[in-house]
C-alpha positions as CSV (number, residue, x, y, z in Angstrom):
1,M,119.5,31.7,-161.0
2,T,118.0,28.5,-160.6
3,K,113.9,28.9,-160.7
4,L,112.0,28.1,-157.7
5,N,108.8,28.1,-159.3
6,N,107.9,24.1,-159.0
7,A,111.3,23.0,-158.1
8,V,111.6,19.9,-155.6
9,I,114.1,20.7,-152.3
10,F,114.5,18.4,-150.1
11,I,115.6,20.6,-146.7
12,T,117.0,18.3,-143.6
13,G,116.9,20.1,-140.1
14,A,113.4,22.0,-141.5
15,A,111.5,22.1,-138.1
16,G,113.4,25.9,-137.0
17,G,115.7,28.9,-137.7
18,F,117.6,28.3,-140.5
19,G,115.6,25.4,-141.5
20,R,112.0,27.0,-141.0
21,E,112.9,30.1,-142.7
22,L,114.2,28.7,-145.8
23,T,111.2,26.6,-145.7
24,K,108.7,29.7,-145.5
25,Q,110.3,31.4,-148.5
26,L,110.8,28.4,-150.5
27,L,106.8,28.1,-150.4
28,D,106.6,31.1,-151.1
29,K,108.7,31.2,-154.5
30,G,105.9,28.0,-154.9
31,S,108.3,25.0,-154.3
32,R,107.5,21.6,-154.0
33,L,108.9,20.9,-151.0
34,I,110.8,17.5,-148.7
35,L,111.5,17.8,-145.5
36,T,113.2,16.0,-142.3
37,D,114.1,16.8,-138.9
38,L,114.2,14.8,-135.5
39,D,111.3,14.9,-134.3
40,L,107.9,15.0,-136.6
41,G,105.5,16.4,-134.6
42,I,107.6,19.9,-134.1
43,L,108.5,19.9,-137.6
44,Q,104.2,19.1,-138.2
45,A,103.0,21.7,-136.6
46,E,105.6,24.3,-137.8
47,V,104.5,23.6,-140.9
48,E,100.9,24.3,-141.0
49,A,102.0,27.6,-139.2
50,I,103.6,28.5,-142.1
51,Q,101.1,27.4,-144.6
52,T,98.7,29.5,-142.7
53,M,101.5,33.1,-144.0
54,V,102.2,31.5,-147.0
55,T,99.4,29.8,-149.3
56,A,102.1,29.3,-153.0
57,G,104.3,26.2,-153.2
58,E,103.6,22.0,-151.0
59,V,104.9,20.5,-148.7
60,S,105.0,17.2,-150.5
61,Q,106.9,15.5,-147.3
62,C,107.7,15.0,-144.1
63,F,109.4,12.9,-142.6
64,E,111.4,12.2,-139.5
65,T,115.4,10.8,-138.7
66,D,117.9,11.2,-136.9
67,L,120.8,11.9,-139.2
68,A,123.1,11.7,-136.7
69,N,123.9,8.0,-137.6
70,R,123.7,5.7,-140.3
71,A,120.9,3.9,-139.8
72,G,118.5,7.1,-139.8
73,C,120.5,8.8,-143.5
74,H,120.4,5.2,-145.0
75,Y,115.8,4.6,-143.6
76,L,116.0,8.7,-145.2
77,Y,117.5,7.7,-148.4
78,Q,115.3,4.6,-148.7
79,Q,112.3,6.3,-148.0
80,V,113.5,10.0,-150.6
81,M,113.6,7.4,-153.7
82,A,110.5,5.5,-153.0
83,L,108.7,9.3,-153.7
84,N,109.8,8.9,-157.3
85,M,110.6,12.8,-157.1
86,P,113.8,13.3,-158.5
87,L,115.5,16.5,-156.3
88,D,116.8,19.8,-157.8
89,I,118.1,21.1,-154.9
90,L,119.3,19.6,-151.6
91,I,119.6,21.5,-148.2
92,N,121.8,20.1,-146.2
93,N,120.7,22.3,-143.4
94,A,120.9,19.4,-140.6
95,G,123.5,19.9,-137.0
96,I,124.3,22.0,-134.0
97,G,127.4,23.4,-133.7
98,M,129.4,21.3,-130.4
99,F,132.4,23.7,-130.0
100,G,131.7,27.0,-130.4
101,R,132.7,29.3,-133.0
102,M,135.1,28.0,-135.8
103,D,137.7,30.2,-135.8
104,E,138.0,29.1,-132.2
105,V,138.4,25.6,-132.3
106,P,141.3,23.7,-131.6
107,E,142.9,22.2,-134.5
108,S,143.1,19.3,-132.6
109,K,139.4,18.6,-133.0
110,W,139.3,18.8,-136.8
111,E,141.3,15.0,-135.9
112,Q,140.0,13.4,-133.9
């Protein structure tokens, strides 16, 4: 099992849903987090709300970027590399479902 205390963990899609819950749980375990989402204001508000409940761990940095395009990915890569904090864990949580349940998506949609 990976030790989460002081682990540097990078979470994409951190402002809501699974990302928000992962942020909360990993802070509770004492992790050091780097977070990103589409809207920095929403992300920072969620982090503030979580930090009123959880006093362990640390949010080292928050970034706003759109990972749906190459420029956003490149920007985020450059920003994270500039932190000079080797990552222990990446949780690539960003994204949305566009077609519904995976078992209901026609194969032709995957070939595009």
